[in-house]
N, CA, C and O atoms as CSV, one atom per row, in Angstrom:
chain,resi,resn,atom,element,x,y,z
A,1,MET,N,N,0.709,-1.328,0.128
A,1,MET,CA,C,0.157,-0.340,-0.363
A,1,MET,C,C,0.741,1.005,-0.047
A,1,MET,O,O,1.712,0.847,0.693
A,2,ASN,N,N,0.472,2.559,-0.388
A,2,ASN,CA,C,1.297,3.565,-0.260
A,2,ASN,C,C,0.996,4.364,0.862
A,2,ASN,O,O,-0.011,4.823,1.402
A,3,ASP,N,N,2.522,4.372,1.066
A,3,ASP,CA,C,2.262,5.783,2.060
A,3,ASP,C,C,1.589,7.210,2.708
A,3,ASP,O,O,1.466,7.914,3.710
A,4,GLN,N,N,1.315,7.053,1.502
A,4,GLN,CA,C,0.493,8.935,1.600
A,4,GLN,C,C,-1.002,8.125,2.139
A,4,GLN,O,O,-1.570,8.922,2.885
A,5,GLN,N,N,-1.676,7.055,2.037
A,5,GLN,CA,C,-2.727,6.644,3.177
A,5,GLN,C,C,-2.860,6.740,4.205
A,5,GLN,O,O,-1.981,6.412,5.001
A,6,SER,N,N,-3.910,7.182,4.529
A,6,SER,CA,C,-4.346,7.554,5.670
A,6,SER,C,C,-4.455,6.043,6.231
A,6,SER,O,O,-4.403,4.953,5.662
A,7,THR,N,N,-4.674,6.523,7.926
A,7,THR,CA,C,-4.946,4.702,8.843
A,7,THR,C,C,-6.177,4.044,8.040
A,7,THR,O,O,-6.368,2.932,7.547
A,8,LEU,N,N,-6.979,5.314,8.137
A,8,LEU,CA,C,-8.513,4.736,7.541
A,8,LEU,C,C,-8.668,4.612,6.034
A,8,LEU,O,O,-9.780,4.459,5.529
A,9,GLU,N,N,-7.679,4.671,5.396
A,9,GLU,CA,C,-8.208,4.148,3.696
A,9,GLU,C,C,-7.777,3.514,3.333
A,9,GLU,O,O,-7.950,3.113,2.182
A,10,LYS,N,N,-6.465,2.815,4.659
A,10,LYS,CA,C,-5.775,1.627,5.086
A,10,LYS,C,C,-6.909,0.493,5.534
A,10,LYS,O,O,-7.332,-0.499,4.941
A,11,ILE,N,N,-7.162,0.961,6.596
A,11,ILE,CA,C,-8.290,0.072,6.911
A,11,ILE,C,C,-9.882,-0.875,6.161
A,11,ILE,O,O,-10.459,-1.962,6.167
A,12,ALA,N,N,-9.954,0.798,5.487
A,12,ALA,CA,C,-11.203,0.638,4.085
A,12,ALA,C,C,-10.387,-0.439,3.078
A,12,ALA,O,O,-10.888,-1.371,2.449
A,13,ALA,N,N,-9.381,-0.144,3.109
A,13,ALA,CA,C,-9.059,-1.251,1.954
A,13,ALA,C,C,-9.636,-2.373,2.031
A,13,ALA,O,O,-10.496,-2.636,1.190
A,14,SER,N,N,-9.310,-3.325,3.063
A,14,SER,CA,C,-9.174,-4.536,3.312
A,14,SER,C,C,-10.610,-5.262,2.780
A,14,SER,O,O,-11.662,-4.658,2.574
A,15,GLN,N,N,-10.461,-6.200,2.670
A,15,GLN,CA,C,-11.404,-6.723,2.254
A,15,GLN,C,C,-12.489,-7.348,3.584
A,15,GLN,O,O,-13.605,-7.802,3.332
A,16,GLY,N,N,-12.071,-7.286,4.616
A,16,GLY,CA,C,-13.047,-8.005,6.136
A,16,GLY,C,C,-13.478,-6.732,6.450
A,16,GLY,O,O,-14.226,-6.738,7.428
A,17,PHE,N,N,-13.213,-5.300,5.824
A,17,PHE,CA,C,-14.036,-4.185,6.160
A,17,PHE,C,C,-15.145,-4.197,5.012
A,17,PHE,O,O,-16.319,-4.351,5.349
A,18,LYS,N,N,-14.850,-4.057,3.826
A,18,LYS,CA,C,-15.923,-4.365,3.173
A,18,LYS,C,C,-16.608,-5.649,3.302
A,18,LYS,O,O,-17.621,-5.801,2.620
A,19,ALA,N,N,-16.383,-6.199,3.745
A,19,ALA,CA,C,-17.342,-7.688,4.103
A,19,ALA,C,C,-18.436,-7.049,5.001
A,19,ALA,O,O,-19.665,-7.068,4.941
A,20,PHE,N,N,-17.473,-6.425,5.928
A,20,PHE,CA,C,-18.469,-6.373,7.702
A,20,PHE,C,C,-19.203,-5.136,7.235
A,20,PHE,O,O,-20.358,-5.039,7.650
A,21,MET,N,N,-18.770,-4.211,6.483
A,21,MET,CA,C,-19.390,-3.512,6.314
A,21,MET,C,C,-21.305,-3.772,5.709
A,21,MET,O,O,-22.384,-3.370,6.146
A,22,LYS,N,N,-20.889,-4.638,4.532
A,22,LYS,CA,C,-21.819,-4.571,3.735
A,22,LYS,C,C,-22.982,-5.309,5.089
A,22,LYS,O,O,-24.169,-5.021,5.246
A,23,LYS,N,N,-22.002,-6.476,6.049
A,23,LYS,CA,C,-23.585,-6.883,7.078
A,23,LYS,C,C,-24.247,-5.982,7.309
A,23,LYS,O,O,-25.471,-5.905,7.206
A,24,LEU,N,N,-23.271,-4.953,7.754
A,24,LEU,CA,C,-23.886,-4.286,8.881
A,24,LEU,C,C,-24.889,-3.192,8.514
A,24,LEU,O,O,-25.686,-2.720,9.325
A,25,ALA,N,N,-24.767,-2.719,6.867
A,25,ALA,CA,C,-25.767,-2.425,6.458
A,25,ALA,C,C,-27.096,-2.872,6.186
A,25,ALA,O,O,-28.156,-2.250,6.251
A,26,ILE,N,N,-26.795,-4.368,5.788
A,26,ILE,CA,C,-27.961,-4.851,5.445
A,26,ILE,C,C,-28.885,-4.850,6.957
A,26,ILE,O,O,-30.043,-4.442,7.051
A,27,PHE,N,N,-27.866,-5.538,8.335
A,27,PHE,CA,C,-28.342,-5.449,9.568
A,27,PHE,C,C,-29.472,-3.994,9.835
A,27,PHE,O,O,-30.699,-3.899,9.860
A,28,ALA,N,N,-28.188,-2.858,10.030
A,28,ALA,CA,C,-29.011,-1.695,10.026
A,28,ALA,C,C,-30.411,-1.289,9.316
A,28,ALA,O,O,-31.314,-0.641,9.847
A,29,GLY,N,N,-30.393,-1.789,8.058
A,29,GLY,CA,C,-31.594,-1.416,7.195
A,29,GLY,C,C,-32.914,-2.278,7.693
A,29,GLY,O,O,-33.934,-1.627,7.922
A,30,ILE,N,N,-32.944,-3.650,7.864
A,30,ILE,CA,C,-33.456,-4.341,8.628
A,30,ILE,C,C,-34.514,-3.530,9.960
A,30,ILE,O,O,-35.731,-3.403,10.095
A,31,VAL,N,N,-33.217,-3.071,10.843
A,31,VAL,CA,C,-33.593,-2.239,11.714
A,31,VAL,C,C,-34.561,-1.299,11.570
A,31,VAL,O,O,-35.687,-1.169,12.049
A,32,THR,N,N,-33.690,-0.474,10.579
A,32,THR,CA,C,-34.653,0.622,10.955
A,32,THR,C,C,-36.095,0.434,9.833
A,32,THR,O,O,-36.921,1.342,9.927
A,33,VAL,N,N,-36.393,-0.663,8.836
A,33,VAL,CA,C,-37.702,-0.244,8.149
A,33,VAL,C,C,-38.606,-1.142,9.524
A,33,VAL,O,O,-39.755,-0.739,9.704
A,34,VAL,N,N,-38.139,-2.249,10.406
A,34,VAL,CA,C,-38.917,-2.706,11.384
A,34,VAL,C,C,-39.638,-1.645,12.347
A,34,VAL,O,O,-40.792,-1.671,12.775
A,35,GLY,N,N,-38.354,-0.459,12.621
A,35,GLY,CA,C,-38.654,0.540,13.582
A,35,GLY,C,C,-39.447,1.827,12.830
A,35,GLY,O,O,-40.084,2.662,13.473
A,36,LEU,N,N,-39.284,1.853,11.159
A,36,LEU,CA,C,-40.187,2.126,10.820
A,36,LEU,C,C,-41.662,1.848,10.910
A,36,LEU,O,O,-42.317,2.796,11.344
A,37,VAL,N,N,-42.307,0.803,10.611
A,37,VAL,CA,C,-43.232,-0.196,10.499
A,37,VAL,C,C,-44.182,0.049,12.511
A,37,VAL,O,O,-45.315,0.321,12.909
A,38,MET,N,N,-43.113,-0.199,13.021
A,38,MET,CA,C,-43.391,-0.179,14.487
A,38,MET,C,C,-44.194,1.508,14.896
A,38,MET,O,O,-45.127,1.797,15.645
A,39,LYS,N,N,-43.670,1.998,14.368
A,39,LYS,CA,C,-43.580,3.763,14.127
A,39,LYS,C,C,-45.379,4.162,13.099
A,39,LYS,O,O,-46.201,5.052,12.880
A,40,LEU,N,N,-45.183,3.322,12.928
A,40,LEU,CA,C,-46.724,3.288,11.849
A,40,LEU,C,C,-47.352,3.024,12.772
A,40,LEU,O,O,-48.057,3.880,13.308
A,41,CYS,N,N,-47.281,1.803,13.209
A,41,CYS,CA,C,-48.373,1.364,14.365
A,41,CYS,C,C,-48.428,1.908,15.634
A,41,CYS,O,O,-49.344,1.510,16.354
A,42,GLY,N,N,-47.557,2.831,16.126
A,42,GLY,CA,C,-47.854,3.499,17.119
A,42,GLY,C,C,-47.316,3.181,18.414
A,42,GLY,O,O,-47.655,3.625,19.510
A,43,MET,N,N,-45.976,1.919,17.971
A,43,MET,CA,C,-45.442,1.745,19.182
A,43,MET,C,C,-44.315,2.694,20.009
A,43,MET,O,O,-43.693,3.567,19.403
A,44,GLN,N,N,-44.158,2.500,21.113
A,44,GLN,CA,C,-43.488,3.467,21.294
A,44,GLN,C,C,-41.381,3.396,21.220
A,44,GLN,O,O,-40.401,4.131,21.099
A,45,GLU,N,N,-41.873,1.586,21.443
A,45,GLU,CA,C,-40.234,1.251,21.049
A,45,GLU,C,C,-39.070,1.795,19.935
A,45,GLU,O,O,-37.841,1.803,19.878
A,46,SER,N,N,-40.308,2.285,19.004
A,46,SER,CA,C,-40.085,2.246,17.819
A,46,SER,C,C,-38.634,3.458,17.484
A,46,SER,O,O,-37.744,3.396,16.636
A,47,GLU,N,N,-38.880,4.361,18.429
A,47,GLU,CA,C,-37.632,5.719,18.695
A,47,GLU,C,C,-36.429,4.837,18.577
A,47,GLU,O,O,-35.550,5.131,17.766
A,48,MET,N,N,-36.318,3.629,19.436
A,48,MET,CA,C,-34.937,3.465,19.600
A,48,MET,C,C,-34.643,2.357,18.602
A,48,MET,O,O,-33.450,2.057,18.551
A,49,LEU,N,N,-35.145,1.938,18.104
A,49,LEU,CA,C,-35.400,0.740,16.474
A,49,LEU,C,C,-34.931,2.071,15.504
A,49,LEU,O,O,-33.904,1.694,14.938
A,50,LEU,N,N,-35.196,3.243,15.142
A,50,LEU,CA,C,-34.932,3.935,14.225
A,50,LEU,C,C,-33.749,4.483,14.195
A,50,LEU,O,O,-33.010,4.442,13.211
A,51,VAL,N,N,-33.492,5.014,15.228
A,51,VAL,CA,C,-32.415,6.046,15.746
A,51,VAL,C,C,-30.900,4.853,15.868
A,51,VAL,O,O,-29.737,5.158,15.604
A,52,THR,N,N,-31.291,3.808,16.233
A,52,THR,CA,C,-29.682,2.871,15.981
A,52,THR,C,C,-30.218,2.304,14.890
A,52,THR,O,O,-29.186,1.754,14.505
A,53,GLY,N,N,-31.345,1.885,13.767
A,53,GLY,CA,C,-30.684,1.226,12.428
A,53,GLY,C,C,-30.342,3.029,11.623
A,53,GLY,O,O,-29.329,2.953,10.928
A,54,MET,N,N,-30.831,4.171,11.614
A,54,MET,CA,C,-30.331,5.250,10.591
A,54,MET,C,C,-29.049,5.651,11.381
A,54,MET,O,O,-27.985,5.490,10.783
A,55,SER,N,N,-29.013,6.116,12.558
A,55,SER,CA,C,-27.568,6.155,13.050
A,55,SER,C,C,-26.614,5.047,12.328
A,55,SER,O,O,-25.829,5.714,11.654
A,56,THR,N,N,-26.513,4.572,12.269
A,56,THR,CA,C,-25.611,3.301,11.606
A,56,THR,C,C,-25.541,3.177,10.482
A,56,THR,O,O,-24.424,2.906,10.042
A,57,LEU,N,N,-26.758,3.325,9.447
A,57,LEU,CA,C,-26.537,2.909,8.022
A,57,LEU,C,C,-26.002,4.807,7.867
A,57,LEU,O,O,-25.542,5.331,6.852
A,58,ALA,N,N,-26.186,5.281,8.818
A,58,ALA,CA,C,-24.890,6.816,8.276
A,58,ALA,C,C,-23.767,6.774,8.588
A,58,ALA,O,O,-22.969,7.549,8.060
A,59,LEU,N,N,-23.408,5.959,9.433
A,59,LEU,CA,C,-21.996,5.813,9.718
A,59,LEU,C,C,-21.417,4.650,8.655
A,59,LEU,O,O,-20.261,4.403,8.311
A,60,VAL,N,N,-22.194,4.277,8.424
A,60,VAL,CA,C,-22.071,3.332,6.586
A,60,VAL,C,C,-21.251,3.699,5.925
A,60,VAL,O,O,-20.113,3.266,5.741
A,61,ALA,N,N,-21.990,4.867,5.356
A,61,ALA,CA,C,-22.253,6.152,4.153
A,61,ALA,C,C,-20.520,6.262,4.938
A,61,ALA,O,O,-19.604,5.459,4.761
A,62,PHE,N,N,-20.507,7.030,5.470
A,62,PHE,CA,C,-19.362,7.635,6.076
A,62,PHE,C,C,-18.320,6.811,5.956
A,62,PHE,O,O,-17.732,7.045,4.900
A,63,PHE,N,N,-17.977,6.206,6.390
A,63,PHE,CA,C,-17.184,5.080,6.793
A,63,PHE,C,C,-16.554,4.168,5.141
A,63,PHE,O,O,-15.386,3.881,4.881
A,64,CYS,N,N,-17.730,3.920,4.330
A,64,CYS,CA,C,-17.237,3.802,2.556
A,64,CYS,C,C,-17.333,4.142,2.046
A,64,CYS,O,O,-17.690,3.721,0.945
A,65,SER,N,N,-17.068,5.412,2.408
A,65,SER,CA,C,-16.134,6.454,1.468
A,65,SER,C,C,-14.737,6.925,1.614
A,65,SER,O,O,-14.121,7.882,1.146
A,66,TRP,N,N,-14.308,5.550,2.735
A,66,TRP,CA,C,-13.126,6.031,2.435
A,66,TRP,C,C,-12.109,4.793,1.810
A,66,TRP,O,O,-10.908,4.567,1.956
A,67,ILE,N,N,-13.323,4.032,0.955
A,67,ILE,CA,C,-12.529,2.757,0.122
A,67,ILE,C,C,-11.992,3.598,-0.691
A,67,ILE,O,O,-12.522,4.677,-0.955
A,68,PRO,N,N,-10.636,3.119,-1.290
A,68,PRO,CA,C,-9.703,3.744,-2.189
A,68,PRO,C,C,-10.107,3.296,-3.523
A,68,PRO,O,O,-10.832,2.316,-3.358
A,69,CYS,N,N,-10.000,3.509,-4.529
A,69,CYS,CA,C,-10.150,3.297,-5.766
A,69,CYS,C,C,-9.242,2.139,-6.614
A,69,CYS,O,O,-8.094,2.376,-6.991
A,70,PRO,N,N,-9.907,0.902,-6.845
A,70,PRO,CA,C,-8.651,-0.053,-7.403
A,70,PRO,C,C,-7.862,0.536,-8.390
A,70,PRO,O,O,-6.741,0.028,-8.404
A,71,TYR,N,N,-8.066,1.670,-9.464
A,71,TYR,CA,C,-7.909,1.775,-10.685
A,71,TYR,C,C,-6.814,3.078,-10.434
A,71,TYR,O,O,-7.097,4.056,-9.743
A,72,GLU,N,N,-5.331,2.856,-11.234
A,72,GLU,CA,C,-4.378,4.057,-10.008
A,72,GLU,C,C,-4.799,5.152,-11.073
A,72,GLU,O,O,-5.335,6.034,-10.402
A,73,GLY,N,N,-4.814,5.439,-12.101
A,73,GLY,CA,C,-5.392,7.036,-12.626
A,73,GLY,C,C,-6.180,7.460,-12.451
A,73,GLY,O,O,-6.279,8.559,-12.996
A,74,PHE,N,N,-7.474,6.967,-11.519
A,74,PHE,CA,C,-8.616,8.041,-11.112
A,74,PHE,C,C,-8.361,7.605,-9.668
A,74,PHE,O,O,-9.298,6.991,-9.158
A,75,ARG,N,N,-7.344,7.787,-8.956
A,75,ARG,CA,C,-7.351,8.099,-7.466
A,75,ARG,C,C,-7.809,8.983,-7.028
A,75,ARG,O,O,-8.478,8.721,-6.029
A,76,GLY,N,N,-7.758,10.654,-7.484
A,76,GLY,CA,C,-7.712,12.211,-7.129
A,76,GLY,C,C,-9.012,11.991,-7.013
A,76,GLY,O,O,-9.395,11.885,-5.848
A,77,VAL,N,N,-10.150,11.845,-8.179
A,77,VAL,CA,C,-11.309,12.180,-8.360
A,77,VAL,C,C,-12.199,10.763,-7.314
A,77,VAL,O,O,-12.942,10.750,-6.333
A,78,TRP,N,N,-11.664,9.866,-8.105
A,78,TRP,CA,C,-12.362,9.025,-6.799
A,78,TRP,C,C,-12.701,9.217,-5.623
A,78,TRP,O,O,-13.841,9.130,-5.167
A,79,ALA,N,N,-11.048,9.680,-4.681
A,79,ALA,CA,C,-11.674,9.881,-3.659
A,79,ALA,C,C,-12.369,11.467,-3.383
A,79,ALA,O,O,-12.511,11.578,-2.165
A,80,PHE,N,N,-12.687,12.304,-3.861
A,80,PHE,CA,C,-12.838,13.200,-3.990
A,80,PHE,C,C,-14.508,13.397,-3.922
A,80,PHE,O,O,-15.310,14.026,-3.232
A,81,THR,N,N,-14.530,12.703,-4.779
A,81,THR,CA,C,-16.048,12.097,-5.151
A,81,THR,C,C,-16.705,11.667,-4.414
A,81,THR,O,O,-17.672,12.228,-3.899
A,82,MET,N,N,-16.141,10.087,-4.117
A,82,MET,CA,C,-16.275,9.579,-2.464
A,82,MET,C,C,-17.077,9.933,-1.503
A,82,MET,O,O,-18.288,9.961,-1.286
A,83,LYS,N,N,-15.620,10.325,-0.721
A,83,LYS,CA,C,-16.180,11.278,0.542
A,83,LYS,C,C,-17.537,12.301,-0.017
A,83,LYS,O,O,-18.610,12.114,0.557
A,84,VAL,N,N,-17.484,13.276,-1.033
A,84,VAL,CA,C,-18.507,13.766,-0.695
A,84,VAL,C,C,-20.223,13.329,-0.923
A,84,VAL,O,O,-21.251,13.985,-0.758
A,85,THR,N,N,-19.988,11.968,-1.357
A,85,THR,CA,C,-21.068,11.522,-1.124
A,85,THR,C,C,-21.145,10.636,-0.448
A,85,THR,O,O,-22.310,10.243,-0.509
A,86,GLY,N,N,-20.214,9.651,0.630
A,86,GLY,CA,C,-20.381,9.888,1.580
A,86,GLY,C,C,-21.227,10.529,2.653
A,86,GLY,O,O,-22.214,10.129,3.270
A,87,ILE,N,N,-20.603,11.532,2.676
A,87,ILE,CA,C,-20.592,12.898,3.431
A,87,ILE,C,C,-22.174,12.830,3.562
A,87,ILE,O,O,-22.826,12.437,4.529
A,88,SER,N,N,-22.765,13.466,1.953
A,88,SER,CA,C,-23.812,14.337,1.976
A,88,SER,C,C,-24.940,12.409,2.088
A,88,SER,O,O,-25.989,12.566,2.712
A,89,LEU,N,N,-24.752,11.149,1.650
A,89,LEU,CA,C,-25.530,10.197,2.369
A,89,LEU,C,C,-25.968,10.374,3.999
A,89,LEU,O,O,-27.029,10.244,4.609
A,90,ALA,N,N,-24.493,10.762,4.400
A,90,ALA,CA,C,-24.587,10.055,5.999
A,90,ALA,C,C,-25.545,12.043,6.471
A,90,ALA,O,O,-26.351,12.216,7.384
A,91,VAL,N,N,-25.280,12.608,5.958
A,91,VAL,CA,C,-26.148,13.903,6.445
A,91,VAL,C,C,-27.743,13.497,6.390
A,91,VAL,O,O,-28.542,13.618,7.319
A,92,THR,N,N,-28.012,12.977,5.045
A,92,THR,CA,C,-29.377,12.939,3.892
A,92,THR,C,C,-29.988,11.316,5.257
A,92,THR,O,O,-30.782,10.382,5.373
A,93,LEU,N,N,-29.827,11.420,5.355
A,93,LEU,CA,C,-30.182,9.898,6.430
A,93,LEU,C,C,-30.158,10.345,8.093
A,93,LEU,O,O,-30.919,9.832,8.914
A,94,LEU,N,N,-29.264,11.269,8.391
A,94,LEU,CA,C,-29.160,11.661,9.478
A,94,LEU,C,C,-30.834,12.792,9.553
A,94,LEU,O,O,-31.704,12.662,10.415
A,95,GLY,N,N,-30.854,13.711,8.516
A,95,GLY,CA,C,-32.034,14.574,8.232
A,95,GLY,C,C,-33.356,13.610,8.092
A,95,GLY,O,O,-34.385,14.238,8.342
A,96,LEU,N,N,-33.520,12.553,7.831
A,96,LEU,CA,C,-35.113,12.150,7.296
A,96,LEU,C,C,-34.970,11.213,9.403
A,96,LEU,O,O,-36.009,10.934,10.003
A,97,LEU,N,N,-33.733,10.977,9.961
A,97,LEU,CA,C,-34.220,10.755,11.445
A,97,LEU,C,C,-35.118,11.615,11.608
A,97,LEU,O,O,-36.337,11.637,11.783
A,98,PHE,N,N,-33.899,12.645,11.477
A,98,PHE,CA,C,-34.841,13.921,12.292
A,98,PHE,C,C,-36.011,14.216,12.578
A,98,PHE,O,O,-36.726,14.386,13.565
A,99,LEU,N,N,-36.074,14.259,10.679
A,99,LEU,CA,C,-37.754,14.487,10.652
A,99,LEU,C,C,-38.353,13.611,11.016
A,99,LEU,O,O,-39.459,13.832,11.511
A,100,ILE,N,N,-37.957,12.547,10.934
A,100,ILE,CA,C,-38.799,11.482,11.323
A,100,ILE,C,C,-39.382,11.440,12.925
A,100,ILE,O,O,-40.600,11.457,13.098
A,101,MET,N,N,-38.626,11.394,13.866
A,101,MET,CA,C,-38.790,11.649,14.792
A,101,MET,C,C,-39.497,13.078,15.479
A,101,MET,O,O,-40.117,13.173,16.539
A,102,HIS,N,N,-39.178,14.099,14.509
A,102,HIS,CA,C,-39.744,15.711,14.732
A,102,HIS,C,C,-38.453,16.437,15.591
A,102,HIS,O,O,-38.792,17.368,16.321
A,103,TRP,N,N,-37.361,16.172,15.569
A,103,TRP,CA,C,-36.460,16.806,16.035
A,103,TRP,C,C,-36.232,18.092,14.972
A,103,TRP,O,O,-36.516,18.124,13.775
A,104,PRO,N,N,-35.699,19.012,15.705
A,104,PRO,CA,C,-35.416,20.370,14.910
A,104,PRO,C,C,-33.859,19.975,14.254
A,104,PRO,O,O,-32.989,19.188,14.625
A,105,GLY,N,N,-33.953,20.849,13.187
A,105,GLY,CA,C,-32.852,20.907,12.179
A,105,GLY,C,C,-32.468,19.729,10.841
A,105,GLY,O,O,-31.599,19.514,9.996
A,106,ALA,N,N,-33.833,19.158,11.362
A,106,ALA,CA,C,-34.245,17.874,9.884
A,106,ALA,C,C,-33.690,18.876,8.285
A,106,ALA,O,O,-32.741,18.738,7.514
A,107,ASN,N,N,-35.084,20.064,8.377
A,107,ASN,CA,C,-34.581,20.949,6.926
A,107,ASN,C,C,-33.280,21.607,6.531
A,107,ASN,O,O,-32.940,21.814,5.366
A,108,LEU,N,N,-32.516,21.948,7.714
A,108,LEU,CA,C,-31.767,22.376,7.544
A,108,LEU,C,C,-30.520,21.037,6.492
A,108,LEU,O,O,-29.924,21.073,5.416
A,109,MET,N,N,-30.688,19.996,7.669
A,109,MET,CA,C,-29.722,18.451,7.399
A,109,MET,C,C,-30.589,18.767,5.514
A,109,MET,O,O,-30.096,19.421,4.595
A,110,LEU,N,N,-31.890,18.055,5.523
A,110,LEU,CA,C,-32.008,17.459,4.232
A,110,LEU,C,C,-31.582,18.399,3.076
A,110,LEU,O,O,-31.214,18.025,1.962
A,111,ILE,N,N,-31.709,19.932,3.601
A,111,ILE,CA,C,-31.686,20.808,1.812
A,111,ILE,C,C,-29.972,20.481,1.564
A,111,ILE,O,O,-29.441,20.364,0.460
A,112,VAL,N,N,-29.346,20.381,2.783
A,112,VAL,CA,C,-27.527,20.490,2.686
A,112,VAL,C,C,-27.075,19.396,2.293
A,112,VAL,O,O,-25.940,19.315,1.823
A,113,GLY,N,N,-28.059,18.127,2.443
A,113,GLY,CA,C,-27.816,16.370,1.772
A,113,GLY,C,C,-27.870,16.420,0.255
A,113,GLY,O,O,-27.034,16.541,-0.640
A,114,ILE,N,N,-29.085,16.289,0.320
A,114,ILE,CA,C,-29.794,16.714,-1.090
A,114,ILE,C,C,-29.223,17.596,-1.968
A,114,ILE,O,O,-29.365,17.216,-3.130
A,115,SER,N,N,-28.779,18.372,-1.882
A,115,SER,CA,C,-28.387,19.465,-2.779
A,115,SER,C,C,-26.596,18.878,-2.920
A,115,SER,O,O,-26.000,19.053,-3.983
A,116,LEU,N,N,-26.055,18.342,-1.978
A,116,LEU,CA,C,-24.701,18.084,-2.466
A,116,LEU,C,C,-24.978,16.277,-3.168
A,116,LEU,O,O,-24.003,15.673,-3.614
A,117,LEU,N,N,-25.611,15.980,-3.167
A,117,LEU,CA,C,-25.894,14.471,-3.605
A,117,LEU,C,C,-26.310,14.954,-5.278
A,117,LEU,O,O,-25.580,14.793,-6.256
A,118,ILE,N,N,-27.800,15.630,-5.270
A,118,ILE,CA,C,-27.798,16.071,-6.699
A,118,ILE,C,C,-26.699,16.847,-7.387
A,118,ILE,O,O,-26.620,16.637,-8.597
A,119,LEU,N,N,-25.768,17.766,-6.829
A,119,LEU,CA,C,-24.874,18.158,-7.442
A,119,LEU,C,C,-23.394,16.996,-7.430
A,119,LEU,O,O,-22.400,17.403,-8.032
A,120,ASP,N,N,-23.329,15.785,-6.834
A,120,ASP,CA,C,-22.303,14.806,-6.925
A,120,ASP,C,C,-22.566,13.343,-7.784
A,120,ASP,O,O,-21.814,12.388,-7.979
A,121,ILE,N,N,-24.559,13.719,-8.379
A,121,ILE,CA,C,-24.624,12.280,-9.835
A,121,ILE,C,C,-24.153,12.687,-10.752
A,121,ILE,O,O,-23.687,11.819,-11.490
A,122,PRO,N,N,-24.007,14.109,-11.211
A,122,PRO,CA,C,-23.530,14.000,-12.665
A,122,PRO,C,C,-21.794,13.450,-12.879
A,122,PRO,O,O,-21.290,12.824,-13.811
A,123,VAL,N,N,-21.128,14.030,-11.488
A,123,VAL,CA,C,-19.130,13.216,-11.227
A,123,VAL,C,C,-19.886,12.073,-11.152
A,123,VAL,O,O,-19.870,11.692,-12.322
A,124,LEU,N,N,-20.540,11.276,-10.530
A,124,LEU,CA,C,-20.550,9.776,-10.057
A,124,LEU,C,C,-20.566,9.551,-11.620
A,124,LEU,O,O,-19.484,9.250,-12.126
A,125,ILE,N,N,-22.076,9.705,-12.746
A,125,ILE,CA,C,-22.060,9.305,-13.853
A,125,ILE,C,C,-20.481,9.587,-14.816
A,125,ILE,O,O,-20.000,8.559,-15.293
A,126,TRP,N,N,-19.973,10.466,-14.997
A,126,TRP,CA,C,-18.497,10.551,-15.876
A,126,TRP,C,C,-17.494,9.904,-15.106
A,126,TRP,O,O,-16.673,9.160,-15.643
A,127,LEU,N,N,-17.503,10.145,-13.828
A,127,LEU,CA,C,-16.235,9.062,-12.956
A,127,LEU,C,C,-16.724,7.518,-13.597
A,127,LEU,O,O,-15.827,6.832,-14.086
A,128,TYR,N,N,-17.743,7.126,-13.595
A,128,TYR,CA,C,-17.960,5.464,-13.905
A,128,TYR,C,C,-18.233,5.101,-15.115
A,128,TYR,O,O,-18.315,3.886,-15.294
A,129,ARG,N,N,-18.485,6.145,-16.469
A,129,ARG,CA,C,-18.158,6.122,-17.823
A,129,ARG,C,C,-16.428,5.969,-18.199
A,129,ARG,O,O,-15.732,5.370,-19.019
A,130,LEU,N,N,-16.308,6.589,-17.441
A,130,LEU,CA,C,-14.474,6.680,-17.612
A,130,LEU,C,C,-13.687,5.370,-16.959
A,130,LEU,O,O,-12.912,4.709,-17.650
A,131,ILE,N,N,-13.920,5.093,-15.738
A,131,ILE,CA,C,-13.291,4.140,-15.413
A,131,ILE,C,C,-14.212,2.328,-16.615
A,131,ILE,O,O,-13.608,1.336,-17.024
A,132,LYS,N,N,-15.484,2.618,-16.740
A,132,LYS,CA,C,-15.713,1.827,-17.805
A,132,LYS,C,C,-15.052,1.628,-19.153
A,132,LYS,O,O,-14.980,0.541,-19.727
A,133,ASN,N,N,-14.516,2.923,-19.662
A,133,ASN,CA,C,-14.247,3.118,-20.867
A,133,ASN,C,C,-12.728,3.087,-20.530
A,133,ASN,O,O,-12.021,3.622,-21.384
A,134,HIS,N,N,-12.016,2.502,-19.320
A,134,HIS,CA,C,-10.645,2.680,-19.351
A,134,HIS,C,C,-10.700,0.362,-19.195
A,134,HIS,O,O,-9.900,-0.476,-19.612
A,135,LYS,N,N,-11.962,0.220,-18.459
A,135,LYS,CA,C,-11.535,-1.352,-18.086
A,135,LYS,C,C,-11.672,-1.985,-19.463
A,135,LYS,O,O,-11.136,-3.091,-19.523
A,136,ASN,N,N,-12.433,-1.437,-20.934
A,136,ASN,CA,C,-12.521,-2.025,-21.944
A,136,ASN,C,C,-11.005,-1.531,-22.837
A,136,ASN,O,O,-10.174,-2.235,-23.410
A,137,GLU,N,N,-11.059,-0.469,-22.712
A,137,GLU,CA,C,-9.374,-0.669,-23.685
A,137,GLU,C,C,-8.026,-1.017,-22.826
A,137,GLU,O,O,-6.872,-1.083,-23.251
A,138,HIS,N,N,-8.694,-1.299,-20.970
A,138,HIS,CA,C,-7.211,-1.867,-20.653
A,138,HIS,C,C,-7.608,-3.237,-19.638
A,138,HIS,O,O,-7.277,-3.276,-18.453
A,139,PRO,N,N,-8.471,-4.476,-20.418
A,139,PRO,CA,C,-8.605,-5.282,-19.193
A,139,PRO,C,C,-7.734,-6.397,-18.951
A,139,PRO,O,O,-8.270,-7.461,-18.642
A,140,GLU,N,N,-6.592,-6.343,-19.030
A,140,GLU,CA,C,-5.242,-6.848,-18.723
A,140,GLU,C,C,-5.081,-6.607,-17.743
A,140,GLU,O,O,-4.656,-7.436,-16.938
A,141,LYS,N,N,-5.520,-4.666,-17.256
A,141,LYS,CA,C,-5.187,-4.330,-15.953
A,141,LYS,C,C,-6.222,-4.423,-14.508
A,141,LYS,O,O,-6.100,-3.908,-13.397
A,142,ASP,N,N,-7.213,-5.276,-15.064
A,142,ASP,CA,C,-7.985,-4.932,-13.979
A,142,ASP,C,C,-7.851,-6.319,-12.988
A,142,ASP,O,O,-7.442,-7.475,-13.093
A,143,GLU,N,N,-8.411,-5.513,-12.049
A,143,GLU,CA,C,-7.839,-6.521,-10.907
A,143,GLU,C,C,-9.177,-7.265,-10.070
A,143,GLU,O,O,-8.967,-8.068,-9.161
């Protein structure tokens, strides 16, 4: 690995981290859905499940933004784009949690998070196409 990588990037590059984050996201999604159903039924315990599930999903989105790019020529734009995406997803998820729980600050978080996501979508599409074209031109260099 590269000496310029931060400790968080080194951890995020491991296969164990990716597998753990995938399982954690699935578990947190299930907890969130159960909490939402319970909230619709008017049960008091739903708040604990919603806070746990949505907070965990926000943490997963944030930490997954540190996964490094597997393609050498795209590391700079990848790192910036993934960090913006991860942070904006985390802010949007927390904004939704605040909105569902009727806590103050939800509107601001949703405006910031969704605005960043809307600005980030064209960059993600461009980056995806760039990497796809690179893979088609250099199939022997794929990992």
